[in-house]
N, C-alpha and C positions, 0 to 999 in steps of 0.2 A: 213583462215579470210579472208573477204572480203578487197580489195584495198580500199581506201576512198580518196579522192581528196577534198581539201578545202583551197580557196587564201588566203591569209592574205594582211593586210592592212600596216604592217610595211618593206614592201620590195619594193625597185621602179624596175619596170619593163616597160623600153621602153619608147616611146614618148606619149606624151598625147594632144588633140587637148578641145580646148576649144572653143564651139561656143554659143556666147551671144547674147541675142537678147537687140536692145537699147531702145525699146519701156520699159515705166516704169523703166526707168534707175535709178530712185533713190532706188529701190530695186533689178535689176537685177547687179548693180555693187557691192552690198552685197552679193550677190551669186556668182559671180566671187570673190571679196577676200577671200571668207569663202574657196571658192574650191583652189584657187592658195597656199593660206595658207597650206590647206589640204595637197596638194600632197607634196609643199616643206619639210614640217614638216617631210613627210616620204620619203624625200632623193631626191626626183625628182628634176634632177637640172635645173632654170629658163631657160637654154636655149635647154632643152627637153619640153617643156611647148610651144605648139601654142596658142595663143588667136585669133579668131577669130569675128570682129564681124557684125552682119548684124541687116536690119531695127527691125525687129518682130519677134514675134513667127513663126508666118507662113513660113520664108524662114529657119527655123532652119533645116528642113528635108533635103532640097534641098544641105544646105553649109553640114549636116554631110554627106551625101550621097559623095558630092564632096572630101570631105576628107577622109572618109572613103575608096574611092577609088583608093587614092595615095598608099594604104597599108603599110603607114608609122608611124601609130600609133599604140597602144597597147591598145587605148581605145578612143572614143570620149564621150565627156561628151557636152550636150545641155542644156543650162540656160536660163530661160526666166520668164514671168508671166505675165500671161490673168489673167484680173479682170474684174468680171463681170459689166456691164455698165446696162444701161436702155433698152434694146435690149439682143435679142438670139445671137448675134454675137460672144460673147466667149464659146458658145458652141460648134459653129461649127469651129472655130479656134482650139479648144481644142481635140476636135477629131478626126480631120484631122492631127496634129499634134502628138499626142499619136500616132495613128495607124500606120502613115508614120515611125515614127521613130523606130517603133515595126518592120517595114515590112522591114526597111534599115539593121538594127541587122541580122535579119534572112536571109536576101538575103545574105549579104556580109560574115556572120560568124565572126563578130568582134562584142565585147560589143559599143555598144551605151546606153549611160546614158541617161534618163529623169529625169533632173532637172528642170522642167518648173513649178511653182507654179499654181494651176487652182483656184483662191479664189474668194471670194464672196465681200470680201471688201477690201480698202486698207489698214485696219487695219489688217486682216488676214494676207495680204502679208507682211505688215512689221513685224508680229508675229513670221513667215516662214524665214525671211530675216537674221537672227540674233536677233531677239526677245525672248520672253517665248516662242514660240515653236521650237528653234532650228535653224539651217540653212542649208537649202537643199541644197546649195553649197557644204558645208561638208560634207552633207550627201552621196551626187552625185559623189564626188572625192574618199570618202571611198569605195563607190562599184566600183569605176572603178579601184581603185588602188586592192581589190580584187578578181575583173575579171579578170585585166592585168595580176596579179599573179596565177591565178589558170588557166589560158590560156596558161600559159607557164607548166604547170604539165599535163596537157590533153594529152592523146596518139591522 
């Protein structure tokens, strides 16, 4: 029979870093609250969670890279909200942030979680930060817990 590996979300494994953007703070604070609540409900002690606040989504990758480089964390969660405006600015931010975070994870061999909302409107962001579409902060924390647990099992 083949060996199978799967992470679980109900086991706390190590330290977690949460890098959260202050821009669109009314949204990102809800994402942060969801992530913190989820990690703590899974048994992660508050002293095992470090929250780092950055100005906006653009600063998430470089800060995530810094946190990853310490090798102190089981996972780094990145939370932000980029909302479309009257120009294409949001597209440039979203593209670079997503590509950079993915590359950081690959280069480091460590889970770097993408909890950045990329919405067309403030209303969409509200729905995804605890409204009728759930809370992306909660989803990101669950993925971080699962990946941290999985990483401990892998050869």
